[in-house]
LONU-704220 format. One record per residue (C-alpha): residue number from 1; residue in one letter; x, y, z. Coordinates in steps of 0.25 Angstrom, whole numbers. Example, Ala and Ser with C-alpha at 12.3 -4.5 7.8 and 13.67 -1.06 7.14 Angstrom:
    n  res     xx     yy     zz
    1    a     49    -18     31
    2    s     55     -4     29
END
This chain:
    n  res     xx     yy     zz
    1    m      0      0      0
    2    v      5     14     -3
    3    t      6     23      9
    4    l     11     37     11
    5    d     22     32     20
    6    d     29     25      8
    7    p     42     32      4
    8    n     38     32    -10
    9    v     25     38     -7
   10    r     31     49      1
   11    a     41     52    -10
   12    a     30     53    -20
   13    l     22     63    -10
   14    d     35     72     -9
   15    g     35     73    -24
   16    d     25     76    -35
   17    e     21     61    -37
   18    l      9     56    -29
   19    p      9     41    -24
   20    r     -1     32    -30
   21    m    -10     25    -20
   22    s    -22     16    -23
   23    f    -36     19    -18
   24    g    -34      9     -7
   25    d    -21     15     -3
   26    h    -28     29     -1
   27    l    -39     22      7
   28    d    -28     16     16
   29    e    -21     29     17
   30    l    -34     36     21
   31    r    -38     26     31
   32    s    -24     27     38
   33    r    -25     42     38
   34    l    -39     42     44
   35    v    -35     32     55
   36    k    -23     40     59
   37    s    -32     53     60
   38    l    -43     46     67
   39    l    -34     39     77
   40    a    -27     53     80
   41    i    -41     59     82
   42    a    -45     48     91
   43    l    -33     49    100
   44    v    -35     64    102
   45    v    -49     62    105
   46    v    -46     52    116
   47    g    -35     62    121
   48    v    -45     74    121
   49    m    -56     66    128
   50    p    -51     68    143
   51    f    -50     83    141
   52    k    -65     86    139
   53    d    -65     98    148
   54    a    -53    105    142
   55    v    -58    102    128
   56    q    -72    107    131
   57    e    -66    120    137
   58    i    -59    123    124
   59    i    -71    120    116
   60    i    -81    129    124
   61    a    -71    140    126
   62    p    -78    149    115
   63    y    -91    147    123
   64    r    -83    152    136
   65    v    -78    164    128
   66    q    -92    168    124
   67    w    -97    165    138
   68    r    -86    174    145
   69    i    -89    185    135
   70    g   -104    185    138
   71    f   -102    183    153
   72    l    -93    196    153
   73    g   -104    203    146
   74    h   -114    198    157
   75    i   -105    203    168
   76    d   -105    217    161
   77    n   -120    217    161
   78    l   -121    214    176
   79    e   -110    224    179
   80    t   -118    235    171
   81    k   -131    231    179
   82    a   -123    232    192
   83    a   -117    246    188
   84    a   -131    251    184
   85    a   -137    246    197
   86    t   -126    253    205
   87    a   -128    266    197
   88    t   -143    267    199
   89    g   -142    262    214
   90    s   -151    250    211
   91    a   -149    236    215
   92    l   -146    224    205
   93    d   -156    213    205
   94    e   -152    201    213
   95    d   -148    192    201
   96    t   -139    203    195
   97    e   -133    206    208
   98    r   -129    191    209
   99    f   -124    190    195
  100    v   -115    203    197
  101    t   -109    198    210
  102    y   -106    184    204
  103    c   -100    189    191
  104    r    -91    199    199
  105    k    -86    188    208
  106    h    -84    177    198
  107    k    -82    184    185
  108    d    -67    181    184
  109    a    -68    167    188
  110    i    -80    165    178
  111    l    -72    171    166
  112    a    -60    163    170
  113    g    -68    150    170
  114    k    -65    147    184
  115    k    -78    149    191
  116    e    -85    136    195
  117    y   -100    132    192
  118    s   -100    139    179
  119    h   -114    133    176
  120    l   -119    142    186
  121    f   -114    155    179
  122    p   -127    159    173
  123    v   -134    158    187
  124    n   -123    166    194
  125    t   -119    176    184
  126    g   -132    178    176
  127    y   -125    176    163
  128    p   -134    166    156
  129    l   -124    159    146
  130    p   -119    146    153
  131    y   -104    145    155
  132    s   -104    131    149
  133    l   -110    124    137
  134    y   -122    114    139
  135    a   -124    100    136
  136    t   -138     99    131
  137    g   -138     84    131
  138    g   -132     73    139
  139    l   -122     69    128
  140    e   -119     83    122
  141    d   -107     86    130
  142    v   -101     72    128
  143    m   -104     72    113
  144    s    -98     87    112
  145    w    -86     83    119
  146    m    -83     71    110
  147    w    -85     80     98
  148    a    -76     90    104
  149    a    -65     80    107
  150    l    -66     75     93
  151    v    -64     90     88
  152    f    -52     92     97
  153    a    -46     78     92
  154    l    -48     83     78
  155    v    -40     96     81
  156    l    -29     89     89
  157    a    -27     78     79
  158    s    -29     87     67
  159    p    -13     87     64
  160    i    -14     72     63
  161    v    -27     71     55
  162    v    -22     82     45
  163    w     -9     75     43
  164    q    -16     62     40
  165    l    -26     69     31
  166    w    -14     76     24
  167    a     -6     64     23
  168    f    -18     57     15
  169    i    -21     69      6
  170    g     -6     73      4
  171    a     -3     60     -3
  172    g    -12     64    -15
  173    l     -5     78    -16
  174    y      7     82    -24
  175    a     19     89    -17
  176    h     15    103    -22
  177    e      0    101    -17
  178    r      5     96     -3
  179    a     14    109     -3
  180    v      1    117     -4
  181    f     -5    110      7
  182    y      7    112     16
  183    r      7    127     13
  184    y     -8    129     16
  185    f    -11    119     27
  186    p     -4    127     38
  187    f    -13    139     34
  188    m    -25    130     34
  189    l    -22    126     49
  190    v    -20    141     53
  191    l    -33    146     47
  192    m    -40    134     52
  193    g    -35    137     66
  194    a    -38    151     65
  195    g    -52    149     61
  196    v    -55    139     72
  197    s    -49    148     82
  198    f    -57    160     77
  199    g    -70    152     78
  200    y    -66    147     92
  201    f    -62    160     98
  202    a    -71    170     91
  203    v    -82    165     82
  204    l    -88    155     92
  205    p    -88    163    105
  206    y    -93    176     99
  207    s   -104    168     91
  208    l   -109    162    104
  209    g   -108    176    110
  210    f   -117    182    100
  211    l   -127    170    101
  212    v   -128    171    116
  213    s   -130    186    115
  214    m   -142    184    106
  215    m   -149    176    117
  216    n   -158    183    128
  217    p   -155    174    141
  218    d   -169    177    145
  219    q   -174    170    133
  220    v   -163    161    128
  221    n   -151    156    136
  222    a   -139    152    129
  223    i   -134    138    132
  224    f   -124    131    122
  225    g   -124    116    121
  226    i   -110    110    120
  227    g   -113    103    107
  228    q   -119    115    101
  229    f   -107    123    105
  230    l    -97    113    100
  231    t   -104    112     86
  232    l   -104    127     85
  233    e    -89    128     89
  234    f    -84    117     80
  235    a    -93    123     68
  236    m    -88    137     71
  237    t    -73    134     73
  238    g    -73    124     61
  239    a    -80    134     52
  240    m    -70    145     56
  241    g    -58    135     53
  242    l    -63    132     39
  243    v    -67    147     36
  244    f    -53    151     39
  245    q    -48    143     28
  246    l    -54    153     18
  247    p    -40    159     13
  248    l    -34    146     10
  249    v    -47    141      3
  250    m    -46    154     -6
  251    l    -31    151     -8
  252    a    -34    137    -12
  253    l    -45    140    -22
  254    q    -36    151    -29
  255    r    -25    141    -30
  256    i    -33    131    -37
  257    g    -39    141    -46
  258    i    -53    141    -41
  259    t    -55    155    -35
  260    p    -43    166    -38
  261    h    -41    178    -30
  262    e    -48    187    -40
  263    w    -61    178    -37
  264    y    -60    180    -22
  265    l    -58    195    -24
  266    k    -70    196    -34
  267    n    -80    189    -25
  268    w    -76    194    -11
  269    r    -90    199     -9
  270    m    -96    186    -12
  271    t    -86    179     -3
  272    i    -88    187      9
  273    l   -103    185      7
  274    i   -101    170      7
  275    i    -92    171     19
  276    f   -103    178     27
  277    i   -113    167     22
  278    v   -104    156     27
  279    a   -101    162     40
  280    a   -116    164     42
  281    v   -119    149     39
  282    v   -107    143     47
  283    t   -109    152     60
  284    p   -121    152     69
  285    p   -133    161     64
  286    e   -127    174     71
  287    p   -119    186     65
  288    v   -107    186     75
  289    s   -102    172     71
  290    m   -105    174     57
  291    l    -96    187     57
  292    l    -85    180     65
  293    m    -84    170     54
  294    a    -86    179     42
  295    g    -76    190     46
  296    p    -64    180     47
  297    m    -69    174     34
  298    v    -69    188     27
  299    l    -55    190     32
  300    l    -50    177     27
  301    f    -56    179     14
  302    g    -48    192     13
  303    l    -36    184     17
  304    g    -39    174      6
  305    l    -40    186     -4
  306    l    -26    190      0
  307    l    -20    176     -1
  308    t    -26    173    -14
  309    r    -21    186    -19
  310    w     -7    182    -14
  311    q     -8    168    -20
  312    r    -13    173    -34
  313    p      0    174    -41
  314    a      5    161    -36
  315    v     -9    154    -41
  316    a     -7    162    -55
  317    k      7    156    -56
  318    v      2    142    -54
  319    l    -10    143    -63
  320    a     -2    149    -74
END
C-alpha cells in the first residue's frame, strides 16, 4: 500500500510530481487521519471533564461581564434615589433602603465574584437579573457541559486535527500550491482568533445587555438558560470567526480570476448592503449585535480592498 511515510512519496511531494494512489489507498489514508484526529479529541475530552467548574466559568464570562455592567447601573440608580431623598429630606422606602445598604456594604465583593450566596443577589440587591445561568430541565446542565467539553476539546486538539487534515489534503497538491497555503494559513488563524475574541468579549456581552435593557422587570424578568446561552455564544463567536476571513476570501477570489479588485470597487455599495443583511440574519433580532457584527465586516471589506489593490500587479503577471 502507498503511504505518505514512503520516502519516494515524500520526495514526490517535495517536487512537482504527485504520488499515484489508488482509491483504496486514499480511503485507508483518510481513515488513518480520522482515527488519529478523533483519538486526539477523545483524549482531550477526557482530560477536560474533571474541570467542569473552571471551563464553565470561562464559557459564562461574557454573561458575567454584562451582569456587572447592569449591576453598576442599578447601583447608580439606587444612589440617585438616595441622594434625591436626602436633598428633599424625605425617607426612602423600606426595600430601597435595604437595597442601598446591602449594595454599599458588599459592592466590591460582589463585583470581584467573592460574595457567597449569589443566588440571593436579586432579593438582597433589587437587581432582577440572576447572577448565574439557569438549567430549565434536569439534563440541560449535563448536556450543555458535554457540548462545552467537546468544543473545548476541538479547540485544544485543533493543531493535531488541522495537521491531519492538511496531511491528507496536501498529498494532492503541487509544491507551489502548498506554498500558497503555508503563506496564507497563519493569517487565517490570526483572523479566526481575532473574530472569535471579538465575538466573545464585545458582541455577546453587549448584545445581551441590549436584550436585557429592553425588558421591563415588572412585566418580563430575564432568565437565561445554560443551553440557550451556549447556543447563542457558539453561534456568535463562530460566525465572527468566519466573518473575519473576508479579506482572505477577497484575495483568493481575485487570485483565481473570479472577482478582480475593480469589481469590488465598483460594487462596494451592494457589498455593504449584503454585509448588513448577513449581520441581521446571523445575529439576534436587535440592532446592537447587528451593528457590532456589520461594523467590523465593513472595516474588513476596506482591508480587503487594500489587499486586492496591492495584489493586483502580481495577479496580472500570473494571468499574462
